[in-house]
C-alpha positions as CSV (number, residue, x, y, z in Angstrom):
1,M,246.7,18.7,131.6
2,P,245.5,20.5,134.7
3,E,245.9,24.2,134.9
4,Q,248.3,24.0,137.8
5,T,250.6,21.7,135.8
6,V,250.5,24.2,132.9
7,I,251.4,27.0,135.2
8,A,254.3,25.0,136.7
9,Y,255.6,24.1,133.2
10,L,255.5,27.8,132.2
11,A,257.3,28.9,135.3
12,E,260.0,26.3,134.7
13,Y,260.3,27.3,131.1
14,R,260.6,31.0,131.9
15,D,263.2,30.2,134.6
16,A,265.2,28.0,132.2
17,R,265.2,30.7,129.6
18,A,266.2,33.4,132.1
19,T,269.1,31.3,133.5
20,G,270.3,30.2,130.0
21,D,269.4,26.6,130.5
22,Y,268.3,26.1,126.9
23,D,268.5,22.3,127.1
24,R,265.8,22.3,129.7
25,A,263.8,24.9,127.8
26,I,263.9,22.8,124.7
27,S,262.9,19.7,126.7
28,I,259.8,21.6,128.0
29,V,258.9,22.6,124.4
30,F,259.2,19.0,123.3
31,D,256.9,18.0,126.1
32,A,254.5,20.6,125.0
33,I,254.6,19.4,121.4
34,E,254.0,15.9,122.5
35,Q,251.0,17.0,124.6
36,A,249.6,18.9,121.6
37,T,249.9,15.9,119.3
38,T,248.3,13.5,121.7
39,N,245.6,15.9,123.1
40,P,244.2,18.5,120.7
41,T,242.8,20.5,123.6
42,A,246.2,20.8,125.4
43,R,247.2,24.5,125.6
44,L,250.8,24.4,126.9
45,L,252.3,24.9,123.5
46,D,250.0,27.8,122.8
47,E,251.0,29.4,126.1
48,I,254.7,29.0,125.3
49,R,254.1,30.5,121.9
50,G,252.3,33.4,123.6
51,L,255.3,34.2,125.7
52,H,257.2,35.2,122.6
53,Q,254.5,37.3,121.0
54,P,254.6,41.1,121.3
55,A,251.7,42.5,123.3
56,A,249.1,44.5,121.5
57,A,248.6,48.0,122.6
């Protein structure tokens, strides 16, 4: 998946979460899971996981 597409998905995911559109957020996560299972180098799921990790000091 091209980097611009990953960035667009992440922006859409963050917007969906911020506005409370959890159906859309879950749909994006399912797309990321599908990408990860069909393409081991896909990083969208890793990026989404990273959004929910606390930052190291």
